[in-house]
N, C-alpha and C positions, 0 to 999 in steps of 0.2 A: 504494500500500500504506500502511496505517496505520503511524504511528511514535509513539514516546513518548520525550520528552527526560528524561534523568537527569543530574544533576550528577556530575562525577568526584569521588571515586573510585567512586561507586556504580555507574556504568555498567561500569567495569572489574571490579568485584567480581561483578556479574551475569555478565559474559562469562567470567570466570575460574572460575565455578561455585561461588563462595563464598557468594553472596547469592542465595537462591532465592525470596524473597518481597520484592516492591517495595511499600513503604508509601505510601499516598496518603490525603488527607483526604476524597476523593470516591470514590464508587462508580461502576461502569460495568457495562453489560450486554454490552459487547464481549467476545467470546471468539475466540481464534484467533491466527494469526501476526502479528507486528508487528516493525518495525525499532526498534533501540535507538540513540538519538541521544545523544551526549555533549554536554551543554550547553556553551555558550561560556564561562560562568563556573563554575569549580569550587568545591566546598565546601572551603575552605582548612583548616578545623579537621579535617575528616575525612581530608583528604590527609595531614596530620601524624600523626593517630591511627593510620592504616593504613600509614604509611611510604612514601607515593607522592610522586613529583616528576615534573613534566613530562608528565603523561598527555595524550593528544590531546583537544582540545575542538572544538566546532562541527562535528562529523562524525558520520555514520552509522557505527557501529562493529560492529553485529551484528544478529541477529534472535532472537526467542524466541516462545514460544507462551504466551498467557495462558490458563491451564487452568481456574482457579477464582478466585473472590474470597471472602476471609474477612473477616468483621467483627470488629473489636477493640473490645469494649465495657468490658473490665475488664483490670486489670494482670495477673491470673493467666494468661489466655490469651496476652496479649502477651509476657509473660516466658517462657512455655513455648516460644514460637517464636523466642526471641532468637538462636539459632544459625542460623536461616534468614533473618532479616531484618537482623541485625547492628546494630540500633539500640539506643540507650540511653534512659533516661528514661521518662516516661509518654507514652502515645499513645492517642488515640481516633480511629479511622478504619477504613481497609480495607487488607488485604494482598492484593496481586495475586500469586497463586501461579503461578510460571513453570516451564516445562519446555522441553526441546528447544532449548536455547540454542546459538547458532552464531555464531562470529566471522566477519565479512565486512568489506569496505571497507579502509581508511576512504574515505568519500565525503563531501565537503564539503556541509553543509546548515545552514540556519538553523532553529532549533527553535521550538516554540510550546508553549503550555500545553495540558494534556489530551492525548488522542490526536489526531493531526493527519495529514493526507494528505501523503505524500511523493511528489512528482512529479519525476522526474529530468529 
């Protein structure tokens, strides 16, 4: 099954239903279910901002469905979706719109860039 690595706390925010759009600089034609992998190295600044400590890393933590991809070409559209992606600042890239998020695992796994195949 395909998997996507997200740094903590972003993986936890997706699994907790607070983050519904995952931001990426690259586009994908993939649609469907995938595993959510918490990267080994967390985003320390975001951990402080969102008040998290000691979240699991280096593990498959859940699954979601990539429903649609939205392009962000200007600040207006990006800022309109701020409550869905939780990011700050300027961004030019793509928003992966997620639904049907489910917590599973944790299952130890090494992550990779982009979508990757998880084989247990």
